[in-house]
mmJSON file of the N, C-alpha and C atoms, coordinates in Angstrom:
{"data_MODEL":{"atom_site":{
"group_PDB":["ATOM","ATOM","ATOM","ATOM","ATOM","ATOM","ATOM","ATOM","ATOM","ATOM","ATOM","ATOM","ATOM","ATOM","ATOM","ATOM","ATOM","ATOM","ATOM","ATOM","ATOM","ATOM","ATOM","ATOM","ATOM","ATOM","ATOM","ATOM","ATOM","ATOM","ATOM","ATOM","ATOM","ATOM","ATOM","ATOM","ATOM","ATOM","ATOM","ATOM","ATOM","ATOM","ATOM","ATOM","ATOM","ATOM","ATOM","ATOM","ATOM","ATOM","ATOM","ATOM","ATOM","ATOM","ATOM","ATOM","ATOM","ATOM","ATOM","ATOM","ATOM","ATOM","ATOM","ATOM","ATOM","ATOM","ATOM","ATOM","ATOM","ATOM","ATOM","ATOM","ATOM","ATOM","ATOM","ATOM","ATOM","ATOM","ATOM","ATOM","ATOM","ATOM","ATOM","ATOM","ATOM","ATOM","ATOM","ATOM","ATOM","ATOM","ATOM","ATOM","ATOM","ATOM","ATOM","ATOM","ATOM","ATOM","ATOM","ATOM","ATOM","ATOM","ATOM","ATOM","ATOM","ATOM","ATOM","ATOM","ATOM","ATOM","ATOM","ATOM","ATOM","ATOM","ATOM","ATOM","ATOM","ATOM","ATOM","ATOM","ATOM","ATOM","ATOM","ATOM","ATOM","ATOM","ATOM","ATOM","ATOM","ATOM","ATOM","ATOM","ATOM","ATOM","ATOM","ATOM","ATOM","ATOM","ATOM","ATOM","ATOM","ATOM","ATOM","ATOM","ATOM","ATOM","ATOM","ATOM","ATOM","ATOM","ATOM","ATOM","ATOM","ATOM","ATOM","ATOM","ATOM","ATOM","ATOM","ATOM","ATOM","ATOM","ATOM","ATOM","ATOM","ATOM","ATOM","ATOM","ATOM","ATOM","ATOM","ATOM","ATOM","ATOM","ATOM","ATOM","ATOM","ATOM","ATOM","ATOM","ATOM","ATOM","ATOM"],
"id":[1,2,3,4,5,6,7,8,9,10,11,12,13,14,15,16,17,18,19,20,21,22,23,24,25,26,27,28,29,30,31,32,33,34,35,36,37,38,39,40,41,42,43,44,45,46,47,48,49,50,51,52,53,54,55,56,57,58,59,60,61,62,63,64,65,66,67,68,69,70,71,72,73,74,75,76,77,78,79,80,81,82,83,84,85,86,87,88,89,90,91,92,93,94,95,96,97,98,99,100,101,102,103,104,105,106,107,108,109,110,111,112,113,114,115,116,117,118,119,120,121,122,123,124,125,126,127,128,129,130,131,132,133,134,135,136,137,138,139,140,141,142,143,144,145,146,147,148,149,150,151,152,153,154,155,156,157,158,159,160,161,162,163,164,165,166,167,168,169,170,171,172,173,174,175,176,177,178,179,180,181,182,183],
"type_symbol":["N","C","C","N","C","C","N","C","C","N","C","C","N","C","C","N","C","C","N","C","C","N","C","C","N","C","C","N","C","C","N","C","C","N","C","C","N","C","C","N","C","C","N","C","C","N","C","C","N","C","C","N","C","C","N","C","C","N","C","C","N","C","C","N","C","C","N","C","C","N","C","C","N","C","C","N","C","C","N","C","C","N","C","C","N","C","C","N","C","C","N","C","C","N","C","C","N","C","C","N","C","C","N","C","C","N","C","C","N","C","C","N","C","C","N","C","C","N","C","C","N","C","C","N","C","C","N","C","C","N","C","C","N","C","C","N","C","C","N","C","C","N","C","C","N","C","C","N","C","C","N","C","C","N","C","C","N","C","C","N","C","C","N","C","C","N","C","C","N","C","C","N","C","C","N","C","C","N","C","C","N","C","C"],
"label_atom_id":["N","CA","C","N","CA","C","N","CA","C","N","CA","C","N","CA","C","N","CA","C","N","CA","C","N","CA","C","N","CA","C","N","CA","C","N","CA","C","N","CA","C","N","CA","C","N","CA","C","N","CA","C","N","CA","C","N","CA","C","N","CA","C","N","CA","C","N","CA","C","N","CA","C","N","CA","C","N","CA","C","N","CA","C","N","CA","C","N","CA","C","N","CA","C","N","CA","C","N","CA","C","N","CA","C","N","CA","C","N","CA","C","N","CA","C","N","CA","C","N","CA","C","N","CA","C","N","CA","C","N","CA","C","N","CA","C","N","CA","C","N","CA","C","N","CA","C","N","CA","C","N","CA","C","N","CA","C","N","CA","C","N","CA","C","N","CA","C","N","CA","C","N","CA","C","N","CA","C","N","CA","C","N","CA","C","N","CA","C","N","CA","C","N","CA","C","N","CA","C","N","CA","C","N","CA","C","N","CA","C","N","CA","C"],
"label_alt_id":[null,null,null,null,null,null,null,null,null,null,null,null,null,null,null,null,null,null,null,null,null,null,null,null,null,null,null,null,null,null,null,null,null,null,null,null,null,null,null,null,null,null,null,null,null,null,null,null,null,null,null,null,null,null,null,null,null,null,null,null,null,null,null,null,null,null,null,null,null,null,null,null,null,null,null,null,null,null,null,null,null,null,null,null,null,null,null,null,null,null,null,null,null,null,null,null,null,null,null,null,null,null,null,null,null,null,null,null,null,null,null,null,null,null,null,null,null,null,null,null,null,null,null,null,null,null,null,null,null,null,null,null,null,null,null,null,null,null,null,null,null,null,null,null,null,null,null,null,null,null,null,null,null,null,null,null,null,null,null,null,null,null,null,null,null,null,null,null,null,null,null,null,null,null,null,null,null,null,null,null,null,null,null],
"label_comp_id":["MET","MET","MET","LEU","LEU","LEU","THR","THR","THR","TRP","TRP","TRP","ILE","ILE","ILE","THR","THR","THR","ASP","ASP","ASP","LEU","LEU","LEU","ALA","ALA","ALA","ASP","ASP","ASP","LYS","LYS","LYS","TRP","TRP","TRP","LEU","LEU","LEU","VAL","VAL","VAL","SER","SER","SER","CYS","CYS","CYS","THR","THR","THR","THR","THR","THR","ARG","ARG","ARG","GLU","GLU","GLU","GLU","GLU","GLU","VAL","VAL","VAL","ILE","ILE","ILE","ASP","ASP","ASP","CYS","CYS","CYS","VAL","VAL","VAL","ILE","ILE","ILE","LEU","LEU","LEU","GLU","GLU","GLU","GLN","GLN","GLN","PHE","PHE","PHE","VAL","VAL","VAL","ASN","ASN","ASN","VAL","VAL","VAL","LEU","LEU","LEU","PRO","PRO","PRO","GLU","GLU","GLU","GLU","GLU","GLU","ALA","ALA","ALA","ARG","ARG","ARG","THR","THR","THR","TRP","TRP","TRP","VAL","VAL","VAL","LYS","LYS","LYS","GLU","GLU","GLU","ARG","ARG","ARG","LYS","LYS","LYS","PRO","PRO","PRO","ARG","ARG","ARG","SER","SER","SER","SER","SER","SER","ARG","ARG","ARG","GLU","GLU","GLU","ALA","ALA","ALA","GLY","GLY","GLY","GLN","GLN","GLN","LEU","LEU","LEU","ALA","ALA","ALA","GLU","GLU","GLU","ASN","ASN","ASN","PHE","PHE","PHE"],
"label_asym_id":["A","A","A","A","A","A","A","A","A","A","A","A","A","A","A","A","A","A","A","A","A","A","A","A","A","A","A","A","A","A","A","A","A","A","A","A","A","A","A","A","A","A","A","A","A","A","A","A","A","A","A","A","A","A","A","A","A","A","A","A","A","A","A","A","A","A","A","A","A","A","A","A","A","A","A","A","A","A","A","A","A","A","A","A","A","A","A","A","A","A","A","A","A","A","A","A","A","A","A","A","A","A","A","A","A","A","A","A","A","A","A","A","A","A","A","A","A","A","A","A","A","A","A","A","A","A","A","A","A","A","A","A","A","A","A","A","A","A","A","A","A","A","A","A","A","A","A","A","A","A","A","A","A","A","A","A","A","A","A","A","A","A","A","A","A","A","A","A","A","A","A","A","A","A","A","A","A","A","A","A","A","A","A"],
"label_entity_id":["1","1","1","1","1","1","1","1","1","1","1","1","1","1","1","1","1","1","1","1","1","1","1","1","1","1","1","1","1","1","1","1","1","1","1","1","1","1","1","1","1","1","1","1","1","1","1","1","1","1","1","1","1","1","1","1","1","1","1","1","1","1","1","1","1","1","1","1","1","1","1","1","1","1","1","1","1","1","1","1","1","1","1","1","1","1","1","1","1","1","1","1","1","1","1","1","1","1","1","1","1","1","1","1","1","1","1","1","1","1","1","1","1","1","1","1","1","1","1","1","1","1","1","1","1","1","1","1","1","1","1","1","1","1","1","1","1","1","1","1","1","1","1","1","1","1","1","1","1","1","1","1","1","1","1","1","1","1","1","1","1","1","1","1","1","1","1","1","1","1","1","1","1","1","1","1","1","1","1","1","1","1","1"],
"label_seq_id":[1,1,1,2,2,2,3,3,3,4,4,4,5,5,5,6,6,6,7,7,7,8,8,8,9,9,9,10,10,10,11,11,11,12,12,12,13,13,13,14,14,14,15,15,15,16,16,16,17,17,17,18,18,18,19,19,19,20,20,20,21,21,21,22,22,22,23,23,23,24,24,24,25,25,25,26,26,26,27,27,27,28,28,28,29,29,29,30,30,30,31,31,31,32,32,32,33,33,33,34,34,34,35,35,35,36,36,36,37,37,37,38,38,38,39,39,39,40,40,40,41,41,41,42,42,42,43,43,43,44,44,44,45,45,45,46,46,46,47,47,47,48,48,48,49,49,49,50,50,50,51,51,51,52,52,52,53,53,53,54,54,54,55,55,55,56,56,56,57,57,57,58,58,58,59,59,59,60,60,60,61,61,61],
"pdbx_PDB_ins_code":[null,null,null,null,null,null,null,null,null,null,null,null,null,null,null,null,null,null,null,null,null,null,null,null,null,null,null,null,null,null,null,null,null,null,null,null,null,null,null,null,null,null,null,null,null,null,null,null,null,null,null,null,null,null,null,null,null,null,null,null,null,null,null,null,null,null,null,null,null,null,null,null,null,null,null,null,null,null,null,null,null,null,null,null,null,null,null,null,null,null,null,null,null,null,null,null,null,null,null,null,null,null,null,null,null,null,null,null,null,null,null,null,null,null,null,null,null,null,null,null,null,null,null,null,null,null,null,null,null,null,null,null,null,null,null,null,null,null,null,null,null,null,null,null,null,null,null,null,null,null,null,null,null,null,null,null,null,null,null,null,null,null,null,null,null,null,null,null,null,null,null,null,null,null,null,null,null,null,null,null,null,null,null],
"Cartn_x":[13.32,13.425,14.775,15.833,17.245,17.56,17.142,17.424,16.754,15.563,14.85,15.632,16.069,16.772,18.158,18.818,19.982,19.926,18.853,18.615,18.396,17.477,17.317,18.557,19.468,20.677,21.579,21.662,22.393,21.951,20.67,20.107,20.295,20.194,20.367,21.692,22.709,24.095,24.76,24.17,24.732,25.787,25.556,26.377,27.492,27.453,28.456,29.423,30.692,31.701,32.755,33.011,34.009,33.413,34.158,33.63,33.035,33.702,33.135,31.901,31.714,30.536,29.362,29.774,28.599,28.157,29.021,28.789,27.914,28.278,27.568,26.225,25.967,24.679,23.772,24.307,23.53,23.182,24.069,23.854,22.814,22.894,21.981,20.569,20.456,19.158,18.504,19.32,18.749,18.471,19.256,19.004,17.804,17.611,16.321,15.094,15.28,14.046,13.705,14.486,14.085,13.617,13.753,13.218,11.675,11.123,9.644,9.142,8.01,7.394,7.62,7.203,7.318,8.816,9.633,11.104,11.722,11.287,11.693,11.321,10.088,9.626,10.492,10.6,11.376,12.74,13.462,14.876,15.002,14.042,14.048,13.874,12.966,12.738,13.977,14.883,16.037,17.238,16.887,17.922,19.332,19.49,20.867,21.763,23.001,23.942,24.894,24.746,25.567,24.724,25.167,24.498,24.831,25.945,26.307,25.347,25.085,24.142,22.777,22.321,20.96,20.882,21.899,21.934,21.788,22.506,22.468,20.997,20.418,19.103,17.998,18.21,17.348,17.472,18.598,18.885,18.112,18.089,17.506,15.964,15.469,14.088,13.238],
"Cartn_y":[12.121,10.801,10.314,10.892,10.492,10.904,11.97,12.396,11.383,10.983,9.966,8.676,8.12,6.987,7.064,8.217,8.383,8.433,9.158,9.185,7.747,6.979,5.505,4.751,4.924,4.135,4.542,5.893,6.36,5.71,5.694,5.01,3.579,2.848,1.486,0.992,1.88,1.44,2.086,2.629,3.33,2.487,1.208,0.287,-0.331,0.029,-0.595,0.46,0.252,1.241,0.7,-0.584,-1.026,-1.687,-1.91,-2.572,-3.837,-4.66,-6.016,-5.917,-4.925,-4.693,-4.347,-3.49,-3.1,-4.33,-5.102,-6.286,-7.243,-7.368,-8.275,-7.676,-6.441,-5.769,-6.07,-6.013,-6.283,-7.773,-8.65,-10.125,-10.449,-9.821,-10.072,-9.703,-8.483,-8.002,-8.868,-9.245,-10.066,-11.489,-12.049,-13.41,-13.469,-12.481,-12.372,-12.282,-11.361,-11.17,-12.366,-13.444,-14.564,-15.729,-15.585,-16.624,-16.697,-17.867,-17.91,-17.009,-16.402,-15.437,-15.788,-16.774,-17.139,-17.08,-17.785,-17.677,-16.294,-15.56,-14.178,-13.357,-13.462,-12.735,-13.213,-14.463,-15.048,-14.56,-14.635,-14.191,-12.601,-11.883,-10.374,-10.007,-10.829,-10.525,-10.605,-11.512,-11.69,-10.778,-9.929,-8.765,-9.306,-10.236,-10.735,-9.516,-9.675,-8.496,-8.848,-10.116,-10.417,-11.432,-11.646,-12.671,-14.02,-14.307,-15.573,-15.839,-14.867,-15.105,-15.328,-14.628,-14.823,-16.235,-16.704,-18.092,-19.017,-18.923,-19.79,-19.769,-18.528,-18.452,-19.196,-19.038,-19.67,-21.079,-21.654,-23.121,-23.716,-22.833,-23.254,-23.073,-22.373,-22.061,-23.417],
"Cartn_z":[-24.127,-23.957,-23.654,-24.383,-24.045,-22.563,-22.112,-20.642,-19.753,-19.991,-19.154,-19.11,-20.261,-20.315,-19.688,-19.805,-19.177,-17.662,-17.191,-15.768,-15.202,-15.868,-15.457,-15.443,-16.511,-16.523,-15.361,-14.977,-13.93,-12.579,-12.412,-11.175,-11.154,-12.193,-12.359,-12.142,-12.679,-12.58,-11.411,-10.413,-9.372,-8.625,-8.479,-7.71,-8.711,-9.994,-10.962,-11.252,-10.846,-11.169,-12.116,-12.156,-13.091,-14.257,-15.236,-16.502,-16.164,-15.344,-15.025,-14.249,-13.422,-12.568,-13.511,-14.433,-15.492,-16.183,-16.653,-17.495,-16.545,-15.33,-14.449,-14.133,-14.037,-13.837,-15.054,-16.229,-17.508,-17.461,-17.172,-17.241,-16.118,-15.007,-13.87,-14.364,-14.854,-15.307,-16.406,-17.41,-18.45,-17.911,-17.081,-16.551,-15.74,-14.865,-13.976,-14.954,-15.984,-16.897,-17.671,-17.902,-18.607,-17.78,-16.429,-15.562,-15.629,-15.358,-15.182,-14.123,-14.261,-13.464,-11.917,-11.448,-10.009,-9.613,-10.391,-10.061,-10.102,-11.058,-11.131,-9.96,-9.563,-8.37,-7.179,-6.945,-5.818,-5.782,-6.845,-7.066,-6.703,-7.314,-7.075,-5.612,-5.005,-3.551,-2.675,-3.105,-2.368,-2.661,-3.805,-4.016,-4.32,-5.248,-5.489,-5.972,-5.506,-5.793,-7.043,-7.494,-8.767,-9.553,-10.794,-11.645,-11.013,-10.519,-9.857,-8.748,-7.894,-6.787,-7.285,-8.372,-8.881,-9.467,-10.017,-10.611,-9.442,-8.426,-7.219,-6.669,-6.5,-6.039,-6.938,-8.22,-9.215,-9.098,-8.982,-8.843,-7.473,-6.495,-5.175,-5.122,-6.226,-6.237,-6.337],
"occupancy":[1.0,1.0,1.0,1.0,1.0,1.0,1.0,1.0,1.0,1.0,1.0,1.0,1.0,1.0,1.0,1.0,1.0,1.0,1.0,1.0,1.0,1.0,1.0,1.0,1.0,1.0,1.0,1.0,1.0,1.0,1.0,1.0,1.0,1.0,1.0,1.0,1.0,1.0,1.0,1.0,1.0,1.0,1.0,1.0,1.0,1.0,1.0,1.0,1.0,1.0,1.0,1.0,1.0,1.0,1.0,1.0,1.0,1.0,1.0,1.0,1.0,1.0,1.0,1.0,1.0,1.0,1.0,1.0,1.0,1.0,1.0,1.0,1.0,1.0,1.0,1.0,1.0,1.0,1.0,1.0,1.0,1.0,1.0,1.0,1.0,1.0,1.0,1.0,1.0,1.0,1.0,1.0,1.0,1.0,1.0,1.0,1.0,1.0,1.0,1.0,1.0,1.0,1.0,1.0,1.0,1.0,1.0,1.0,1.0,1.0,1.0,1.0,1.0,1.0,1.0,1.0,1.0,1.0,1.0,1.0,1.0,1.0,1.0,1.0,1.0,1.0,1.0,1.0,1.0,1.0,1.0,1.0,1.0,1.0,1.0,1.0,1.0,1.0,1.0,1.0,1.0,1.0,1.0,1.0,1.0,1.0,1.0,1.0,1.0,1.0,1.0,1.0,1.0,1.0,1.0,1.0,1.0,1.0,1.0,1.0,1.0,1.0,1.0,1.0,1.0,1.0,1.0,1.0,1.0,1.0,1.0,1.0,1.0,1.0,1.0,1.0,1.0,1.0,1.0,1.0,1.0,1.0,1.0],
"B_iso_or_equiv":[0.0,0.0,0.0,0.0,0.0,0.0,0.0,0.0,0.0,0.0,0.0,0.0,0.0,0.0,0.0,0.0,0.0,0.0,0.0,0.0,0.0,0.0,0.0,0.0,0.0,0.0,0.0,0.0,0.0,0.0,0.0,0.0,0.0,0.0,0.0,0.0,0.0,0.0,0.0,0.0,0.0,0.0,0.0,0.0,0.0,0.0,0.0,0.0,0.0,0.0,0.0,0.0,0.0,0.0,0.0,0.0,0.0,0.0,0.0,0.0,0.0,0.0,0.0,0.0,0.0,0.0,0.0,0.0,0.0,0.0,0.0,0.0,0.0,0.0,0.0,0.0,0.0,0.0,0.0,0.0,0.0,0.0,0.0,0.0,0.0,0.0,0.0,0.0,0.0,0.0,0.0,0.0,0.0,0.0,0.0,0.0,0.0,0.0,0.0,0.0,0.0,0.0,0.0,0.0,0.0,0.0,0.0,0.0,0.0,0.0,0.0,0.0,0.0,0.0,0.0,0.0,0.0,0.0,0.0,0.0,0.0,0.0,0.0,0.0,0.0,0.0,0.0,0.0,0.0,0.0,0.0,0.0,0.0,0.0,0.0,0.0,0.0,0.0,0.0,0.0,0.0,0.0,0.0,0.0,0.0,0.0,0.0,0.0,0.0,0.0,0.0,0.0,0.0,0.0,0.0,0.0,0.0,0.0,0.0,0.0,0.0,0.0,0.0,0.0,0.0,0.0,0.0,0.0,0.0,0.0,0.0,0.0,0.0,0.0,0.0,0.0,0.0,0.0,0.0,0.0,0.0,0.0,0.0],
"pdbx_formal_charge":[null,null,null,null,null,null,null,null,null,null,null,null,null,null,null,null,null,null,null,null,null,null,null,null,null,null,null,null,null,null,null,null,null,null,null,null,null,null,null,null,null,null,null,null,null,null,null,null,null,null,null,null,null,null,null,null,null,null,null,null,null,null,null,null,null,null,null,null,null,null,null,null,null,null,null,null,null,null,null,null,null,null,null,null,null,null,null,null,null,null,null,null,null,null,null,null,null,null,null,null,null,null,null,null,null,null,null,null,null,null,null,null,null,null,null,null,null,null,null,null,null,null,null,null,null,null,null,null,null,null,null,null,null,null,null,null,null,null,null,null,null,null,null,null,null,null,null,null,null,null,null,null,null,null,null,null,null,null,null,null,null,null,null,null,null,null,null,null,null,null,null,null,null,null,null,null,null,null,null,null,null,null,null],
"auth_seq_id":[1,1,1,2,2,2,3,3,3,4,4,4,5,5,5,6,6,6,7,7,7,8,8,8,9,9,9,10,10,10,11,11,11,12,12,12,13,13,13,14,14,14,15,15,15,16,16,16,17,17,17,18,18,18,19,19,19,20,20,20,21,21,21,22,22,22,23,23,23,24,24,24,25,25,25,26,26,26,27,27,27,28,28,28,29,29,29,30,30,30,31,31,31,32,32,32,33,33,33,34,34,34,35,35,35,36,36,36,37,37,37,38,38,38,39,39,39,40,40,40,41,41,41,42,42,42,43,43,43,44,44,44,45,45,45,46,46,46,47,47,47,48,48,48,49,49,49,50,50,50,51,51,51,52,52,52,53,53,53,54,54,54,55,55,55,56,56,56,57,57,57,58,58,58,59,59,59,60,60,60,61,61,61],
"auth_comp_id":["MET","MET","MET","LEU","LEU","LEU","THR","THR","THR","TRP","TRP","TRP","ILE","ILE","ILE","THR","THR","THR","ASP","ASP","ASP","LEU","LEU","LEU","ALA","ALA","ALA","ASP","ASP","ASP","LYS","LYS","LYS","TRP","TRP","TRP","LEU","LEU","LEU","VAL","VAL","VAL","SER","SER","SER","CYS","CYS","CYS","THR","THR","THR","THR","THR","THR","ARG","ARG","ARG","GLU","GLU","GLU","GLU","GLU","GLU","VAL","VAL","VAL","ILE","ILE","ILE","ASP","ASP","ASP","CYS","CYS","CYS","VAL","VAL","VAL","ILE","ILE","ILE","LEU","LEU","LEU","GLU","GLU","GLU","GLN","GLN","GLN","PHE","PHE","PHE","VAL","VAL","VAL","ASN","ASN","ASN","VAL","VAL","VAL","LEU","LEU","LEU","PRO","PRO","PRO","GLU","GLU","GLU","GLU","GLU","GLU","ALA","ALA","ALA","ARG","ARG","ARG","THR","THR","THR","TRP","TRP","TRP","VAL","VAL","VAL","LYS","LYS","LYS","GLU","GLU","GLU","ARG","ARG","ARG","LYS","LYS","LYS","PRO","PRO","PRO","ARG","ARG","ARG","SER","SER","SER","SER","SER","SER","ARG","ARG","ARG","GLU","GLU","GLU","ALA","ALA","ALA","GLY","GLY","GLY","GLN","GLN","GLN","LEU","LEU","LEU","ALA","ALA","ALA","GLU","GLU","GLU","ASN","ASN","ASN","PHE","PHE","PHE"],
"auth_asym_id":["A","A","A","A","A","A","A","A","A","A","A","A","A","A","A","A","A","A","A","A","A","A","A","A","A","A","A","A","A","A","A","A","A","A","A","A","A","A","A","A","A","A","A","A","A","A","A","A","A","A","A","A","A","A","A","A","A","A","A","A","A","A","A","A","A","A","A","A","A","A","A","A","A","A","A","A","A","A","A","A","A","A","A","A","A","A","A","A","A","A","A","A","A","A","A","A","A","A","A","A","A","A","A","A","A","A","A","A","A","A","A","A","A","A","A","A","A","A","A","A","A","A","A","A","A","A","A","A","A","A","A","A","A","A","A","A","A","A","A","A","A","A","A","A","A","A","A","A","A","A","A","A","A","A","A","A","A","A","A","A","A","A","A","A","A","A","A","A","A","A","A","A","A","A","A","A","A","A","A","A","A","A","A"],
"auth_atom_id":["N","CA","C","N","CA","C","N","CA","C","N","CA","C","N","CA","C","N","CA","C","N","CA","C","N","CA","C","N","CA","C","N","CA","C","N","CA","C","N","CA","C","N","CA","C","N","CA","C","N","CA","C","N","CA","C","N","CA","C","N","CA","C","N","CA","C","N","CA","C","N","CA","C","N","CA","C","N","CA","C","N","CA","C","N","CA","C","N","CA","C","N","CA","C","N","CA","C","N","CA","C","N","CA","C","N","CA","C","N","CA","C","N","CA","C","N","CA","C","N","CA","C","N","CA","C","N","CA","C","N","CA","C","N","CA","C","N","CA","C","N","CA","C","N","CA","C","N","CA","C","N","CA","C","N","CA","C","N","CA","C","N","CA","C","N","CA","C","N","CA","C","N","CA","C","N","CA","C","N","CA","C","N","CA","C","N","CA","C","N","CA","C","N","CA","C","N","CA","C","N","CA","C","N","CA","C","N","CA","C","N","CA","C"],
"pdbx_PDB_model_num":[1,1,1,1,1,1,1,1,1,1,1,1,1,1,1,1,1,1,1,1,1,1,1,1,1,1,1,1,1,1,1,1,1,1,1,1,1,1,1,1,1,1,1,1,1,1,1,1,1,1,1,1,1,1,1,1,1,1,1,1,1,1,1,1,1,1,1,1,1,1,1,1,1,1,1,1,1,1,1,1,1,1,1,1,1,1,1,1,1,1,1,1,1,1,1,1,1,1,1,1,1,1,1,1,1,1,1,1,1,1,1,1,1,1,1,1,1,1,1,1,1,1,1,1,1,1,1,1,1,1,1,1,1,1,1,1,1,1,1,1,1,1,1,1,1,1,1,1,1,1,1,1,1,1,1,1,1,1,1,1,1,1,1,1,1,1,1,1,1,1,1,1,1,1,1,1,1,1,1,1,1,1,1]
}}}
Protein backbone atom coordinates (compact mmCIF):
# COMPACT_ATOMS: atom_id res chain seq x y z
CA MET A 1 0.00 0.00 0.00
CA LEU A 2 2.78 2.45 0.88
CA THR A 3 4.55 1.74 -2.42
CA TRP A 4 1.32 2.36 -4.32
CA ILE A 5 0.74 5.69 -2.57
CA THR A 6 4.36 6.71 -3.11
CA ASP A 7 4.11 5.88 -6.82
CA LEU A 8 0.92 7.94 -7.13
CA ALA A 9 2.53 10.88 -5.34
CA ASP A 10 5.57 10.69 -7.62
CA LYS A 11 3.35 10.79 -10.71
CA TRP A 12 1.12 13.53 -9.29
CA LEU A 13 4.01 15.75 -8.24
CA VAL A 14 6.15 15.24 -11.35
CA SER A 15 5.76 18.89 -12.35
CA CYS A 16 6.29 20.22 -8.83
CA THR A 17 9.93 20.72 -7.95
CA THR A 18 10.09 23.56 -5.44
CA ARG A 19 8.39 23.86 -2.07
CA GLU A 20 6.11 26.57 -3.47
CA GLU A 21 5.14 24.41 -6.46
CA VAL A 22 4.33 21.45 -4.19
CA ILE A 23 2.15 23.67 -2.00
CA ASP A 24 0.40 25.08 -5.07
CA CYS A 25 -0.20 21.53 -6.41
CA VAL A 26 -1.88 20.59 -3.12
CA ILE A 27 -3.97 23.78 -3.09
CA LEU A 28 -4.95 23.24 -6.73
CA GLU A 29 -6.04 19.66 -6.08
CA GLN A 30 -8.03 20.57 -2.96
CA PHE A 31 -9.65 23.61 -4.59
CA VAL A 32 -10.80 21.66 -7.64
CA ASN A 33 -12.16 18.87 -5.43
CA VAL A 34 -14.47 21.22 -3.50
CA LEU A 35 -16.01 22.80 -6.60
CA PRO A 36 -19.55 21.77 -7.59
CA GLU A 37 -19.43 18.81 -9.99
CA GLU A 38 -20.11 20.73 -13.22
CA ALA A 39 -17.59 23.44 -12.39
CA ARG A 40 -15.04 20.82 -11.31
CA THR A 41 -15.37 18.99 -14.62
CA TRP A 42 -15.19 22.23 -16.62
CA VAL A 43 -12.08 23.43 -14.76
CA LYS A 44 -10.33 20.04 -15.01
CA GLU A 45 -10.98 19.90 -18.76
CA ARG A 46 -9.01 23.14 -19.12
CA LYS A 47 -6.04 21.65 -17.23
CA PRO A 48 -5.03 24.61 -15.07
CA ARG A 49 -1.34 24.71 -14.23
CA SER A 50 -1.74 26.59 -10.94
CA SER A 51 -4.28 27.19 -8.21
CA ARG A 52 -4.52 30.83 -9.34
CA GLU A 53 -5.40 29.73 -12.88
CA ALA A 54 -7.98 27.28 -11.51
CA GLY A 55 -9.52 30.07 -9.44
CA GLN A 56 -9.79 32.31 -12.49
CA LEU A 57 -11.37 29.51 -14.50
CA ALA A 58 -13.87 28.79 -11.72
CA GLU A 59 -14.82 32.48 -11.57
CA ASN A 60 -15.43 32.47 -15.32
CA PHE A 61 -17.53 29.30 -15.20
